[in-house]
N, C-alpha and C positions, 0 to 999 in steps of 0.2 A: 504494500500500500504506500501511497505517497501522501505526505502531510502538507496541507495548504493552510496559510494564514490569510484570511480575508478581513479587510478593515478599511476604514476611512483614511488611514494614515499613508501619506505619500512616501514611498521608500527613499526618495531623494533626500529626506531629512534624517536618515539613519547614519550613524557613524561607522567606522570600520569594524566595530564589534557588533553591529546590528542594533544598537540602542537607538531609540527614537528621540531626537533632540528638540523637536518643536513643541512648544507649550500648547496643548490642545485639551479640550474637555474629554473625559473618559467615562462619564457616568450620567445617568438621568438626574442624579443628585447635584450635578453641576448647572442645572437650569437656573438662570438668573445670575450666574457668576461671570466675572469679567475675564476675558482672554485676549491675547494680542489681536485676534480677528473680531473682537467685539463681545458683547454680552450674549451668552447662549440663551436663545429663546426656546420656549416649548415647541414652537413650530419647526425650528431648525432641528431640534432633537428628534421629533417624530418623523420628519422627512428623512433624516439619516437612518433611523430605525427601520423605516419602510424599505430603504435601499438594501439593508441586510436581509430582511425577510423575503423580498422579491428575488434577491440573488440566491438565497437558500432554496426557494421554491423552484426556480428555474434550473438549478443544479439537479434537484430531485427529478424534475421532468426529463432532463437530458439523460439521466441514468435509468429512467423508467422505474423509479422507486415510488410505490404507491402507499406504503405503510412503514412506520418506524416504531421502535419501542424504546422506552426510557431505561437506562441503566444508571445506578448511582444517584438516584433522586435525592436532593436536599432542598428543604424549604428555608427561606430567609425572611426576615423582617415581618413577622406576624402574618404570613401569607395564609389567608383563610381558605383558599380553594385547593390546598395541598392534597386533599383526599382523592381528587379526580385524577391525579397523576401517580397512581400506585405503581410500584415496581413491576416491570415487565408488561405494563399495559400497552396494547397495540394502538398506535395513533394513526389516523388518516393524515394526509399531507396538510390539510387545513388545521387539524389539531396540532400537528407538529409545528406548524408556523406560529400558532398561538402560543405554544410552549416556548418556542424560541424567543418570541416577543417578551414573555415573562422573564426569561433568563436575561435578556438584554436590559430589562428594567430592574434586575437584581432582586426579583421576588423569589426565585428558586434557581436550581442548577441541576443539570443532569446531562448525560450523554444520550444523543439520539442515534440509534443504530438500526441498520437495515436488518431484515429477517436473516440474511446471510451476513453475519457480523463482519466478515472480512471485506465486504463490498463497500460499506459506507459507515462512517461515524462522524458526528458533528457535536460540538459543544461551544458555549460562549466562555471565553477565558477572561482573565484579568485585563483591565484597561480596554474593554470594548473590542476584543478580537473574536472573530468567528473562526474556530479551528475545524478543519475538515480533513479526515483521513479517508482516502478512497483509492480505488483503482480507476484511473481516468486520465484523460488528455489535459495536460496543463494549459495548452493554448485555448481549448474550449472553455475550461473553468475560468481562466483569466479573462477571456472575452465576455463571459457572462457578468463577472464582477465589474469589469470596465464599463460595460453597457449600462450598468446600474449606478455608476459613479463611485465605485469602490476600487480598491487595489487588491491584487492577489499575489502572494509570494509563496514559493516553495520553501518548506522548512526542512532542513536536513537533520 
């Protein structure tokens, strides 16, 4: 499998060690905070969140994956709907996209895996990264991310 890191972060701002050097927002909790590009508005946050969800959905469509299940579910911050995401529950693509949205909003965490585990695994990591491990063509995955206004990097 190949590991991809999809994000809003332009790789040109990484140093030689791969650390991202530009000061940008990294969380829904940053709404209202001042950054070099201005104050993060709720509208800007939700537009960016939609880019991640749309990219995720399009990658699933490209791979012909129609269902995923959750591994390692964790709930955060008094998340009241946790019971609907029980371990090993099979999710439709729409449900998986809703779960991804909740992970981006830091309400919960878990890995979304395809029925054949070695085919696909996705999770939201620290600092608003979408990590995807899969068997697939980097050019296609990167073009899906780029079309949605995001960046895709292979992680070794």
